[in-house]
Structures are given as C-alpha cells and as structure tokens.
C-alpha positions as CSV (number, residue, x, y, z in Angstrom):
1,M,-23.8,-1.8,-30.5
2,S,-24.0,1.1,-28.1
3,K,-21.4,3.8,-27.9
4,L,-18.1,2.7,-26.2
5,H,-17.9,4.3,-22.8
6,D,-14.8,6.0,-21.5
7,L,-13.2,4.1,-18.7
8,H,-14.5,5.0,-15.3
9,P,-12.2,5.5,-12.3
10,I,-11.6,2.3,-10.4
11,S,-14.3,2.0,-7.7
12,P,-12.9,2.4,-4.2
13,A,-13.3,-0.9,-2.3
14,G,-16.8,-1.0,-0.8
15,N,-17.7,2.5,-2.0
16,A,-18.9,2.1,-5.6
17,A,-21.8,4.3,-6.6
18,E,-24.5,2.2,-8.2
19,G,-24.4,2.7,-12.0
20,S,-21.1,4.6,-11.9
21,T,-19.0,1.6,-13.1
22,P,-19.7,-1.7,-14.8
23,Q,-18.8,-3.5,-11.6
24,G,-22.2,-4.1,-10.2
25,T,-23.7,-3.4,-6.8
26,V,-21.4,-3.7,-3.8
27,Q,-22.7,-6.3,-1.4
28,V,-22.6,-4.7,2.1
29,S,-22.4,-6.7,5.3
30,A,-23.0,-5.5,8.8
31,E,-19.9,-4.1,10.6
32,P,-17.3,-5.0,11.4
33,H,-17.1,-7.4,8.5
34,L,-15.7,-6.3,5.1
35,Q,-17.7,-5.6,2.0
36,I,-17.5,-7.6,-1.2
37,A,-18.4,-6.7,-4.8
38,L,-19.7,-9.8,-6.6
39,P,-18.9,-10.0,-10.4
40,P,-21.5,-8.7,-12.9
41,R,-22.3,-10.6,-16.1
42,W,-21.0,-9.0,-19.3
43,T,-21.8,-10.1,-22.9
44,C,-18.9,-10.2,-25.3
45,V,-19.8,-8.3,-28.5
46,E,-16.4,-8.2,-30.2
47,V,-13.0,-9.8,-29.9
48,R,-10.4,-7.4,-31.3
49,S,-6.9,-8.7,-30.9
50,V,-4.3,-10.6,-28.8
51,L,-2.7,-8.2,-26.3
52,P,1.1,-8.1,-26.0
53,G,2.6,-9.8,-23.0
54,G,1.0,-12.4,-20.8
55,S,1.8,-16.1,-21.1
56,S,-1.9,-16.9,-21.6
57,Q,-2.2,-14.4,-24.4
58,P,-5.1,-12.3,-23.1
59,L,-7.4,-10.6,-25.6
60,L,-8.7,-7.1,-26.1
61,A,-12.5,-7.3,-26.3
62,I,-15.6,-5.2,-26.2
63,V,-18.4,-6.2,-23.8
64,E,-21.8,-4.8,-22.9
65,D,-23.0,-4.6,-19.4
66,G,-26.6,-5.1,-18.2
67,E,-27.5,-1.6,-19.3
68,H,-26.0,-2.1,-22.8
69,N,-23.1,0.2,-22.1
70,A,-20.0,-0.9,-23.9
71,H,-16.6,-1.3,-22.3
72,R,-13.1,-2.3,-23.4
73,I,-11.8,-5.3,-21.4
74,V,-8.9,-7.7,-21.0
75,L,-10.4,-11.1,-21.8
76,K,-8.9,-14.2,-20.2
77,L,-10.0,-17.6,-21.6
78,R,-10.7,-20.8,-19.8
79,Q,-8.6,-22.8,-22.3
80,P,-6.1,-20.3,-23.7
81,E,-3.3,-20.9,-26.2
82,M,-0.2,-20.5,-24.1
83,K,2.7,-18.5,-25.5
84,S,5.3,-21.3,-24.8
85,R,5.1,-24.9,-23.7
86,G,6.7,-24.2,-20.3
87,D,4.1,-21.6,-19.2
88,H,1.7,-22.6,-16.5
89,N,-2.1,-22.4,-16.7
90,F,-4.8,-24.3,-14.8
91,E,-7.7,-23.7,-17.2
92,G,-10.9,-23.0,-15.3
93,T,-9.2,-23.0,-11.9
94,S,-6.9,-20.2,-13.1
95,L,-10.0,-18.1,-13.9
96,A,-11.5,-18.9,-10.5
97,C,-8.2,-17.7,-8.9
98,E,-8.4,-14.5,-10.9
99,L,-12.0,-13.8,-9.7
100,V,-11.6,-14.8,-6.1
101,C,-8.4,-12.8,-5.7
102,S,-10.0,-9.7,-7.4
103,I,-12.9,-9.9,-5.0
104,L,-10.7,-10.3,-2.0
105,A,-8.2,-7.6,-3.0
106,R,-10.9,-5.1,-3.6
107,A,-12.6,-5.9,-0.3
108,L,-9.3,-5.3,1.4
109,G,-8.8,-1.9,-0.2
110,I,-6.3,-2.9,-3.0
111,E,-6.9,-1.3,-6.3
112,V,-7.9,-3.8,-9.0
113,P,-9.7,-3.1,-12.4
114,D,-13.4,-3.7,-12.4
115,Y,-14.0,-7.4,-13.1
116,G,-16.8,-9.5,-14.4
117,I,-17.8,-12.8,-15.9
118,V,-17.9,-12.6,-19.7
119,E,-20.3,-14.7,-21.8
120,L,-18.6,-15.6,-25.1
121,D,-20.9,-17.1,-27.8
122,Q,-20.6,-18.6,-31.3
123,Q,-22.0,-15.5,-33.1
124,V,-19.1,-13.3,-31.9
125,I,-16.5,-16.0,-32.8
126,E,-17.9,-16.2,-36.4
127,E,-16.9,-12.5,-36.9
128,V,-13.2,-13.1,-36.0
129,R,-11.2,-13.1,-39.2
130,E,-8.0,-14.6,-37.9
131,R,-8.3,-18.3,-38.2
132,R,-6.0,-19.4,-35.4
133,L,-7.7,-17.1,-32.9
134,A,-11.1,-18.2,-34.0
135,E,-10.1,-21.8,-33.4
136,V,-9.0,-21.0,-29.8
137,L,-12.2,-19.1,-29.2
138,K,-14.3,-22.1,-30.4
139,R,-13.1,-24.2,-27.5
140,N,-14.0,-21.5,-25.1
141,I,-17.7,-20.8,-25.7
142,G,-19.3,-19.9,-22.4
143,P,-18.2,-17.9,-19.4
144,Q,-14.7,-16.3,-19.3
145,F,-13.0,-13.9,-16.9
146,G,-12.7,-10.2,-17.9
147,C,-11.4,-7.0,-16.3
148,L,-11.4,-3.4,-17.6
149,F,-8.7,-2.4,-19.9
150,L,-6.9,0.6,-18.3
151,D,-5.9,2.8,-21.2
152,G,-2.7,4.7,-20.6
153,A,-1.5,2.5,-17.7
154,A,2.2,2.1,-17.2
155,E,3.7,-1.3,-16.1
156,G,5.5,-1.8,-12.8
157,P,5.8,0.1,-9.5
158,P,7.9,3.2,-9.3
159,A,11.6,2.6,-8.5
160,R,11.1,4.8,-5.5
161,A,7.6,5.7,-4.2
162,D,7.2,9.4,-3.9
163,S,4.4,9.5,-1.4
164,T,3.2,7.8,1.8
165,E,0.1,6.7,-0.1
166,M,2.1,5.0,-2.8
167,N,4.3,3.2,-0.2
168,D,1.3,2.1,1.7
169,A,-0.3,0.7,-1.5
170,L,2.9,-1.2,-2.3
171,E,3.1,-2.6,1.2
172,D,-0.5,-3.8,1.0
173,V,0.2,-5.5,-2.4
174,A,3.2,-7.3,-0.9
175,V,1.2,-8.5,2.1
176,F,-1.6,-9.6,-0.1
177,D,0.7,-11.6,-2.4
178,A,2.5,-13.2,0.5
179,S,-0.9,-14.1,2.0
180,V,-2.3,-15.7,-1.2
181,I,1.1,-17.1,-2.3
182,N,1.2,-15.1,-5.5
183,G,4.7,-15.6,-6.7
184,D,3.9,-14.2,-10.2
185,R,4.2,-10.5,-9.3
186,Q,8.0,-10.3,-9.7
187,E,10.3,-7.4,-10.6
188,R,10.9,-8.9,-14.0
189,K,7.2,-9.4,-14.5
190,P,5.4,-7.1,-12.1
191,N,1.7,-7.6,-13.0
192,L,1.3,-4.2,-11.4
193,L,0.2,-1.1,-13.2
194,R,0.5,2.6,-12.5
195,W,-2.7,4.4,-13.5
196,K,-3.9,7.8,-12.6
197,G,-1.6,8.1,-9.6
198,K,-2.4,4.6,-8.2
199,V,-0.9,1.2,-8.3
200,V,-3.3,-1.4,-9.7
201,A,-2.9,-5.2,-9.1
202,I,-3.6,-7.5,-12.1
203,D,-3.3,-11.1,-13.0
204,H,-3.9,-13.6,-10.2
205,A,-4.2,-16.7,-12.3
206,L,-1.3,-18.5,-10.5
207,A,-2.1,-17.3,-6.9
208,V,-3.5,-19.6,-4.2
209,P,-1.6,-22.6,-5.6
210,V,-2.9,-25.0,-2.9
211,H,-4.9,-26.8,-5.6
212,Q,-1.6,-27.8,-7.4
213,L,0.0,-29.3,-4.4
214,P,-0.4,-32.8,-2.8
215,L,-2.1,-32.7,0.5
216,L,0.4,-32.2,3.3
217,E,-0.1,-32.4,7.0
218,E,-3.2,-30.7,8.3
219,G,-2.8,-27.0,8.8
220,H,0.4,-26.6,6.6
221,P,0.8,-22.8,6.4
222,Y,2.3,-22.5,2.9
223,F,4.4,-19.3,3.4
224,F,6.3,-17.3,0.9
225,E,10.0,-18.2,0.8
226,P,12.6,-15.5,1.2
227,S,13.5,-15.8,-2.5
228,N,9.9,-15.0,-3.4
229,I,10.0,-11.8,-1.3
230,R,13.3,-10.7,-2.9
231,E,11.9,-11.3,-6.4
232,H,8.7,-9.4,-5.6
233,C,8.2,-6.2,-7.5
234,S,7.8,-4.2,-4.2
235,Y,11.2,-5.3,-2.8
236,T,13.3,-2.6,-4.4
237,P,11.0,0.4,-3.5
238,L,10.2,-0.8,0.0
239,R,13.3,-2.5,1.4
240,L,15.0,-0.8,4.3
241,Q,12.0,1.3,5.1
242,K,11.3,-0.7,8.3
243,R,7.6,-1.0,7.5
244,P,5.5,-3.3,9.7
245,F,3.7,-5.1,6.8
246,S,0.6,-5.3,9.0
247,R,-1.8,-2.7,7.6
248,L,-3.6,-5.1,5.3
249,H,-4.0,-7.7,8.1
250,T,-5.7,-5.2,10.3
251,Q,-8.4,-5.1,7.5
252,W,-8.4,-8.8,6.9
253,R,-8.9,-9.7,10.5
254,S,-12.3,-7.9,10.2
255,G,-13.2,-11.0,8.3
256,F,-15.9,-12.1,5.9
257,T,-19.1,-13.7,6.9
258,D,-20.0,-17.3,6.1
259,E,-22.8,-15.9,3.9
260,Q,-20.2,-13.8,1.9
261,W,-18.0,-16.9,1.3
262,V,-21.1,-18.7,0.0
263,Q,-21.8,-15.8,-2.3
264,V,-18.3,-15.9,-3.6
265,R,-18.4,-19.6,-4.2
266,N,-21.8,-19.4,-5.9
267,S,-20.5,-16.6,-8.2
268,I,-17.9,-18.9,-9.8
269,P,-19.2,-20.7,-12.9
270,S,-19.2,-24.5,-12.6
271,S,-16.8,-24.8,-15.6
272,W,-14.1,-22.9,-13.8
273,E,-12.6,-25.9,-12.1
274,R,-9.9,-28.0,-13.7
275,N,-10.1,-30.8,-11.2
276,P,-12.9,-31.6,-8.8
277,G,-12.1,-30.2,-5.4
278,D,-9.9,-27.3,-6.6
279,L,-12.3,-24.6,-5.5
280,D,-12.9,-26.2,-2.1
281,K,-9.1,-26.2,-1.4
282,I,-8.7,-22.6,-2.5
283,L,-11.6,-21.2,-0.5
284,A,-10.8,-23.2,2.6
285,F,-7.2,-21.9,2.5
286,L,-8.4,-18.3,2.1
287,R,-11.1,-18.5,4.8
288,D,-8.5,-19.3,7.5
289,R,-5.6,-17.3,6.1
290,H,-6.0,-14.3,8.4
291,L,-5.0,-16.7,11.3
292,R,-1.5,-16.8,9.7
293,S,-1.1,-13.0,9.5
294,P,1.6,-12.6,12.2
295,R,3.9,-15.1,10.4
296,V,3.2,-13.5,7.0
297,S,4.1,-10.1,8.4
298,S,7.2,-11.2,10.3
299,G,8.5,-13.1,7.2
300,L,8.3,-9.9,5.1
301,C,9.9,-7.8,7.8
302,E,12.9,-10.2,8.1
303,V,13.7,-10.0,4.4
304,M,12.8,-6.4,3.7
305,Q,14.7,-4.8,6.6
C-alpha cells in the first residue's frame, strides 16, 4: 500500500486544483450556472475501526484514489448495523442523500469534506479480525459512501462566532438545512465540525426526507417547522443578529443545468435506492427548491430575530 497522505485542505467550491485533493476534477459549466464536483471512485484497502458517535456506526478506513494515493476516510455503509433499534436509516437511499447533499453544498460554497464512492471487496473484509464487524461488512460488498477524515476537528459550532466569515458560514448552513429539510443538525447533535478556522458540514443521511413521506398535494413545499429552527445548531450563535438568511439563495438561484442534474443522477450507484422511485423524488424536490427560497428565508428570519 502506498504511503498514507496527510489530509489536504478542503477544496473551495468550484476551485479545486486538479491533483491537489482526492476529490476529482471539478465539472465546470458556463456562467451563470454553478459548478459541481462529481464523486471520484476510491478503493478500500483497509477497515480499521468503528468511529465513536453516529447512529449508523461509521467506520475509519483507508482508501486509495486513482493515483494510488492513500487517504483516511469516514466510511458509511449501505446496510449498517444501527446503534439502537429506534435510530433511522434508509440504507442505499441514505447514502444517495449523503452524496447529493455533499455535491450540492460544495457547489453552493459550503465546506464539506472531500467525498467519494468507495468500493469494498471481499479481500479487504477477510483481513478484518473482529467477527461482528466482518459480518456487517459481508452484507455490504460493493459501493459505499466515504468522506475524508478530518484529523483534529472539533465538534459543533462556536457558542458565539468571532468573525463575519464564521457568522456567514453558519447562516449558509442554516439556510441549506432549511432548504433540504435536514433536521439532523441539532444543538445536541450538531453534525458540524470546526476545522482549521472553518465550519464543515457532515452527515446528510436523513436530509431530503421526501422519499419517506406519502405523496401529498402537488407542489407541497415541505418547510422547516419553527421547532426545527430552534433546535438547529446555528440557533444560539445566530439568533438576534437580524441576518437576512438569503446569501445562499443568491447562489442557488444561479441554478444547475439539466446536464448537471443528469450527471449527478448518473453518479449515484444503482444499489443506492431503498425503494424504487426514491431518487426521482429527491432530485425532483431539489431541482425546484430554489423557487421556495423566499419562504425558507422568511421562516428563518421569523424565528431567529
């Protein structure tokens, strides 16, 4: 196995230098549309341990990229062993949500760890000594979701952001989560890291829950409830700042091309869908979500002020 590389800085959205990170080439569209970074394929060469925290019990693993550079990653499985019976996971659809939200967040300028599709094979599983973990891995041969492990990252947002840049980043995360209906980034479980002076959004497995819900009337908006906003990890540092919660929507309204949405859809492995039609519901919801941006912003303003 090649030497384990030090973690690279997170690539700025739409500005990754080719070869500088394991993320892969950024797909650039003509202005004014946004840029997307499609997921590279990584090969798992070692599964080390179960990471603390996380209801789906993510794993610390080593992967190699297309140039045989090794990287430490957080590995999310298609069929994980959940920590407790009441925890939610939607198998392949949860991995698709992880990937799509990572692509979308990065395109919009939100920091996320470099992400990729990880191929897990029988040979790697045979080297796992812990019997119970090996059994879980055996039912997950094939493509899984992975993102870079950020060594030294601290969990949660600062109690009070000490810079305009930090406040702007927290605002963008709040707007993003309200837009994709991610109620899983709460103060008690922030799924937000502080790393090298930035806030980094992780764990989107339960976002875009439209696939879980029965079909309602056409055009149902699916907005965050006020309780979701008050429980969000950005509520304490941002409340009473009279922020407009519109920065991210200015970006989002630039939009994605039809070709980009097709690229995103085609990048998702066929096994990442728990029920037929899940992915179509998720992508249709996200394609039109920018049309709801005024209501998303006003809902955040009403609760945060």
